[in-house]
C-alpha positions in Angstrom: 4.7 25.8 30.6 4.3 22.5 28.9 6.8 21.6 26.2 5.7 21.4 22.6 7.0 19.1 19.9 9.6 21.2 18.2 11.1 18.1 16.6 8.1 18.0 14.2 9.3 21.2 12.5 13.0 20.9 13.1 15.0 18.5 11.0 17.4 16.1 12.8 21.1 16.9 12.5 23.7 14.9 10.6 26.3 13.0 12.6 28.8 15.8 12.0 26.2 18.4 13.2 25.5 16.4 16.3 29.1 16.3 17.4 29.7 20.0 16.6 26.6 21.0 18.5 27.5 18.7 21.4 31.0 20.3 21.6 29.5 23.8 21.8 27.0 22.8 24.5 29.7 21.1 26.5 31.9 24.1 26.3 29.1 26.3 27.6 28.4 23.9 30.5 32.1 23.6 31.2 32.4 27.4 31.5 29.4 27.4 33.9 30.7 24.7 36.2 34.3 25.9 36.2 33.2 29.4 37.1 30.9 28.2 39.8 33.8 26.5 41.6 36.9 28.3 40.5 36.7 30.8 43.3 37.0 27.9 45.9 40.8 28.1 45.4 41.1 31.6 44.2 39.2 33.3 47.0 42.1 33.8 49.5 44.3 35.3 46.7 41.6 37.6 45.5 40.8 38.8 49.0 44.5 39.5 49.8 45.1 41.4 46.5 41.9 43.6 46.7 42.2 44.2 50.4 38.7 42.8 51.0 37.2 41.3 54.2 35.9 37.8 54.6 32.4 38.7 53.4 33.8 38.8 49.8 34.8 35.1 50.1 31.2 34.2 50.7 29.8 36.4 47.9 32.3 35.3 45.2 30.5 32.0 44.8 27.1 32.9 46.1 26.6 35.9 43.8 27.2 33.8 40.7 25.1 30.9 41.8 22.3 33.1 43.1 21.9 35.0 39.9 22.2 31.9 37.7 19.9 29.7 39.8 17.1 32.2 40.4 16.9 33.1 36.6 17.6 29.8 35.1 13.9 28.8 34.5 13.2 32.3 33.2 16.1 32.0 30.8 14.7 28.8 29.5 11.3 30.4 28.9 12.9 33.3 27.1 14.7 30.9 24.8 11.4 29.1 24.0 9.7 32.4 23.2 12.3 34.2 21.2 14.5 31.4 19.9 17.1 29.3 21.6 19.9 29.9 19.2 19.8 33.7 19.5 19.4 33.5 23.3 22.4 31.1 23.5 24.5 33.5 21.5 23.5 36.5 23.6 24.2 34.5 26.8 27.6 33.4 25.6 28.7 36.9 24.5 27.4 38.4 27.7 29.2 35.7 29.8 32.5 36.4 28.1 32.1 40.2 28.6 31.2 39.7 32.3 34.2 37.4 32.7 36.4 40.2 31.3 34.9 42.6 33.8 35.6 40.2 36.6 39.2 39.7 35.5 39.8 43.4 35.3 37.9 44.3 38.5 39.7 46.9 40.6 37.6 46.5 43.8 35.6 43.8 45.6 32.3 45.6 44.6 33.2 45.5 41.0 34.2 41.8 41.2 31.0 40.7 42.9 29.0 42.8 40.4 30.8 41.1 37.5 30.0 37.7 39.1 26.3 38.6 39.2 26.5 39.6 35.6 28.1 36.2 34.8 25.2 34.5 36.5 22.6 36.5 34.7 24.0 35.8 31.2 24.7 32.2 32.3 20.9 31.9 32.9 20.3 32.9 29.3 23.1 30.5 28.1 22.8 27.2 29.9 19.1 26.2 29.4 19.3 26.6 25.6 21.9 23.9 24.9 19.9 21.0 26.2 16.7 22.3 24.5 18.5 22.6 21.2 19.9 19.1 21.5 16.5 17.7 22.4 14.9 19.4 19.4 17.5 18.5 16.8 19.4 15.3 17.8 18.2 12.0 16.4 17.0 9.8 19.3 20.0 7.4 19.4 22.4 10.3 19.3 20.4 12.1 22.0 20.6 9.2 24.4 24.4 8.9 23.8 24.8 12.6 24.5 22.9 12.4 27.7 24.9 9.4 28.9 28.1 11.4 28.4 26.9 14.5 30.3 27.0 13.1 33.9 30.7 12.1 34.0 31.7 15.2 32.0 29.8 17.6 34.2 31.4 16.0 37.3 34.8 16.5 35.9 34.0 20.1 35.0 32.8 20.8 38.5 36.1 19.9 40.0 38.2 21.3 37.1 37.5 24.8 38.4 39.6 24.5 41.6 42.3 22.6 39.8 42.5 25.1 37.0 42.3 28.0 39.4 45.2 26.8 41.5 47.5 26.3 38.5 46.6 29.6 37.0 47.2 31.6 40.2 50.6 30.1 41.0 51.6 30.4 37.3 51.0 34.2 37.8 50.7 34.6 34.0 51.9 38.1 32.9 52.0 39.1 36.5 48.2 39.1 36.7 48.1 36.8 39.8 44.4 35.6 40.2 42.9 37.5 37.2 43.5 34.8 34.6 41.0 32.5 36.4 38.3 34.8 34.9 40.2 36.0 31.8 40.6 32.5 30.5 36.9 32.6 29.6 37.8 35.1 26.8 39.7 32.2 25.2 37.2 29.4 26.0 34.1 31.5 25.5 35.4 33.2 22.4 36.1 29.8 20.8 32.7 28.5 21.8 31.0 31.7 20.5 32.7 31.3 17.0 31.7 27.6 16.9 28.1 28.5 18.0 27.7 31.1 15.3 28.9 28.6 12.6 27.4 25.3 13.7 24.6 25.8 16.3 21.3 24.8 14.7 18.2 27.0 14.5 15.1 25.9 16.4 11.9 27.8 15.7 10.7 30.1 18.5 7.4 29.6 20.2 6.0 33.2 20.4 2.9 32.0 22.4 5.1 31.1 25.4 4.1 33.2 28.4 6.7 34.4 30.9 6.0 35.2 34.6 8.4 38.1 35.1 6.8 39.1 38.4 7.2 35.6 39.9 10.9 35.6 38.8 11.5 38.9 40.5 9.9 37.7 43.7 12.2 34.6 43.6 15.3 36.7 43.1 14.4 39.1 45.9 13.6 36.2 48.3 16.9 34.4 47.6 18.9 37.6 48.0 17.3 38.4 51.3 18.0 35.0 52.7 21.6 34.8 51.5 22.4 38.4 52.6 20.9 37.7 56.0 23.0 34.6 56.4 26.2 36.3 55.3 25.6 39.5 57.3 24.7 37.6 60.4 27.7 35.3 60.4 30.1 38.2 59.7 28.7 41.1 61.7 26.6 39.4 64.3 22.9 38.6 64.3 21.7 42.2 64.6 18.8 44.1 63.0 20.2 44.1 59.4 20.7 40.3 59.3 17.4 39.4 61.0 15.4 42.0 58.9 17.0 40.6 55.7 16.0 37.0 56.6 12.5 38.1 57.5 12.0 40.0 54.3 13.4 37.1 52.3 11.0 34.7 54.0 8.0 37.0 53.4 8.8 37.6 49.8 9.3 33.9 49.3 5.8 33.3 50.7 4.6 35.9 48.2 6.4 33.9 45.5 4.7 30.7 46.6 1.3 32.5 46.6 2.0 33.8 43.1 2.9 30.4 41.8 -0.3 28.9 43.3 -2.5 31.4 41.4 -0.8 32.4 38.2 -1.9 30.5 35.0 1.8 30.2 34.0 3.8 29.2 37.1 7.6 28.8 36.8 7.1 25.2 38.0 4.0 23.3 37.0 1.8 22.8 40.1 1.3 19.1 39.2 5.0 18.6 39.7 4.9 20.0 43.3 2.0 17.6 44.0 4.2 14.7 42.9 5.7 13.3 46.2 8.6 11.6 44.5 9.6 14.7 42.5 9.3 17.0 45.6 11.5 14.6 47.6 14.0 14.7 44.8 14.0 18.5 45.0 14.7 18.4 48.7 17.4 15.8 48.5 19.0 17.6 45.5 18.9 21.0 47.4 20.6 19.6 50.5 23.2 17.5 48.7 24.3 20.2 46.2 24.3 22.8 49.0 26.3 20.6 51.3 28.8 19.6 48.6 29.3 23.1 47.3 30.0 24.4 50.8 32.2 21.4 51.6 34.5 22.1 48.6 34.8 25.8 49.6 35.6 24.9 53.2 38.2 22.2 52.3 39.9 24.7 50.0 39.9 27.4 52.7 41.2 25.0 55.4 44.0 23.8 53.2 45.2 27.4 52.4 44.4 29.2 55.6 44.9 26.4 58.1 47.6 24.2 56.5 49.3 26.9 54.4 48.9 25.1 51.1 49.6 27.0 48.0 46.8 27.3 45.4 48.6 24.6 43.2 49.0 22.3 46.2 45.3 22.8 47.0 44.4 22.0 43.4 46.5 18.8 43.3 45.0 17.7 46.6 41.6 17.6 45.0 42.6 15.2 42.3 41.3 12.1 44.3 38.0 14.0 44.5 37.9 14.3 40.7 38.7 10.6 40.3 36.0 9.7 42.8 33.4 11.8 40.9 34.3 10.1 37.6 34.1 6.7 39.2 30.8 7.4 40.9 29.3 8.8 37.7 30.3 5.6 35.9 28.7 3.4 38.7 25.5 5.5 38.5 25.3 5.2 34.7 25.5 1.4 34.9 23.2 0.9 37.9 20.6 3.7 37.9 17.8 1.8 36.3 18.4 -1.3 38.4 18.9 0.3 41.8 17.1 3.7 41.5 16.7 5.3 44.9 18.9 2.6 46.5 21.7 4.0 44.4 21.0 7.5 45.9 21.3 6.0 49.3 24.6 4.3 48.4 26.0 7.6 47.2 24.9 9.4 50.4 26.5 6.7 52.5 29.8 7.1 50.6 29.7 10.8 51.1 29.0 10.2 54.8 32.0 8.0 55.0 34.2 10.6 53.3 33.1 13.4 55.5 33.3 11.2 58.6 36.9 10.1 57.7 37.8 13.7 57.2 36.5 14.6 60.6 38.4 11.8 62.2 41.7 12.7 60.5 41.3 16.4 61.3 40.5 15.6 64.9 43.5 13.3 65.3 46.1 14.9 63.1 45.0 18.6 63.2 47.3 20.8 61.2 49.6 17.7 60.6 47.0 16.2 58.3 48.8 14.1 55.7 48.3 14.0 51.9 47.2 10.3 52.1 44.6 11.0 54.8 43.2 13.8 52.7 43.2 11.6 49.6 41.3 8.8 51.2 38.6 11.1 52.6 38.2 13.2 49.4 38.1 10.0 47.3 35.1 8.7 49.2 33.5 12.2 49.1 33.9 12.3 45.3 32.7 8.7 44.8 29.5 9.5 46.8 29.0 12.9 45.0 29.5 11.3 41.6 26.8 8.7 42.4 24.4 11.2 43.8 24.9 13.8 41.1 24.0 11.2 38.4 21.2 9.5 40.2 19.2 12.0 42.3 17.6 13.7 39.3 17.1 10.5 37.3 15.3 9.0 40.3 13.3 12.2 41.0 11.9 12.0 37.4 10.9 8.4 37.8 7.2 9.2 38.4 7.0 12.4 36.2 4.8 12.3 33.2 6.6 12.5 29.8 5.1 15.8 28.8 6.4 17.4 32.1 9.9 16.0 31.9 11.4 19.1 30.3 10.0 21.4 32.9 10.9 19.0 35.7 14.6 18.6 34.6 14.9 22.4 34.1 13.6 23.0 37.6 16.0 20.4 39.1 18.9 22.2 37.3 17.7 25.5 38.8 17.6 24.0 42.3 21.1 22.7 41.8 22.4 26.3 41.0 20.5 27.9 43.9 21.8 25.1 46.2 25.4 26.0 45.1 24.8 29.6 46.2 23.1 28.7 49.5 25.8 26.1 50.3 28.8 28.2 49.6 27.3 31.1 51.7 25.9 29.1 54.6 28.7 26.5 55.1 31.5 29.0 54.7 29.6 31.3 57.1 29.8 28.6 59.8 33.5 28.0 59.1 34.6 31.6 59.0 32.5 32.5 62.1 34.4 29.8 64.1 37.8 30.4 62.4 39.0 32.9 65.0 38.9 30.1 67.6 41.2 27.9 65.5 41.1 26.4 62.1 40.9 22.8 63.3 37.9 23.5 65.5 36.2 25.5 62.7 36.5 22.8 60.1 35.5 20.1 62.6 32.2 21.8 63.5 31.5 22.4 59.9 32.1 18.8 59.0 29.7 17.8 61.9 27.0 20.1 60.4 27.5 18.5 57.0 27.2 15.0 58.5 23.9 16.0 60.0 22.8 17.3 56.6 23.6 14.0 54.9 21.7 12.1 57.5 18.7 14.3 56.9 19.0 13.4 53.2 19.0 9.7 54.0 15.7 10.1 55.9 14.1 11.6 52.8 15.4 8.9 50.3 12.5 6.5 51.0 10.1 9.1 49.6 11.8 9.1 46.2 10.3 7.0 43.4 11.1 3.3 43.3 12.1 3.5 39.6 14.3 5.9 37.7 14.5 7.1 34.1 17.6 6.0 32.2 18.5 9.5 31.2 17.4 13.0 32.2 15.6 14.4 29.2 
C-alpha cells in the first residue's frame, strides 16, 4: 500500500485541537506500552495466585506482543480502508473490555486469552493515532509532536513495571495483582470519552486492499515459533516443540512466498530491497527483543533470586527510567548529525550496562547492592534510550518519502513482534537454568544478551549514513 495525501481533503486542526488529539494518542500509546511491560513485575504474583506453572510467565508478555505485532500492519490497513477514527474507537473500547477480562480472570488460560484480546484490539488502536496526526496536524505542530514522542514512549515503557509493583503491594481492595489490568478501565475510559469528543475525522480510503491471507500466515508462523521456544525450554525439546518450530518456519516461508507474489504485500517489496532499511529491521528486531527479555529477567531475578517485593523491584528500575529519558534527549539532539554512529553509541552503552551487571552478579551474587544495580541499569537505560530514538530514524534515512508511512508502520510492527520473541526466548533461557541456581541462570542469560548486542554492532555499518529528523 502506498499512502495517499489525506491532508488535501482533511482540514488542519486548531492549536487546541492539536493538543487534545495529542493527549488522546499519547494515552493510547501509554496504555499499550504499560501493558506490554507491566507483567514484568506482576508475573510472579500472578503465577502464585492462580497456581500456574512457569509457562504462564513466558506467555503473559508474549501473548500480548505476538497478537499486537503480527496484526499491527493489518490494523493500519483497516483504518485506512474503513476510517481511522472509527477504528480507533473500536480498538480503544475493545482494549478496555479485554483489560477488564484480564483483571477478572479466574485461571491462567483465561488470563492469557485476555492478553491475546488486548493485543488484537491494540492492533486496531495503535496505528490510527499516528495516521490521524499526520493527516490533520499542521506541519510545525506535527514536527513538535513527533519530537515529544520518543522520550514519552521511553518513559511509558518503564512505567509499566513501576506502576505494576506499586499496585500489587498496595493490594487495593484486596485485589492483589488484578489492578494492574483493571486500571485500564480508568485510563482507557477517560481516553475513550476524550476520543469521542475530540478525535478528528479522516476520510476513509475504500480502495485500500487488505491481504488477510498473508496476515493469517504471519500470525500462524509467529505462534508456531514462540510456542516451540516456550514448550522446548519448559518440557524438553521433544516432538511437540520441534514440530511447532518446523511448522512455524514452513508457514513463515509461505508468508514470504505470498509477499513476493501478491499485488498488495503487507510490506512493499521495494523496502525489502533497500539494504539500509532491511539492516534497520534486523537491528531493531534484535535490540527490542534483547531489551524486552532483559527487563523480564531482571525483574524475575530480583523477585525470585533476591527476594525483592514488587515495590522494591519497581523502585530499583528508576535509574533505568532516568537513563532512557536521558538517552532519548541525547538522540533527539544528535540524530541528524551522527545517524548510525549514534546507534553504535547506544549499543555500546547497553553493552556496558549488561557487562557491568554480569560483573556485579558474578562477584556479589545474591548480595548484589542497590548501587551496583543502579549503575548497571542506568547504562542499560541510557543505551536503550539512544537506540530506541535513533534506530528507526536511521533506518528511514534512505527510504523514499512516499514509502515513509509504510516503512515506519513496519518498523513499529517489528518492535512489537520483537517484544514477544524477546520475552519468550530470553525468559526461556533464564527459567531453564533457574533450577541450577538463580545467579548462574542470570549470568548465562546476560552472556547471551552480550552476544546479541555484539551481533547488532556488526550490522550497524549497513545502516544508512544519514537519518531523518523525525519518524513520519
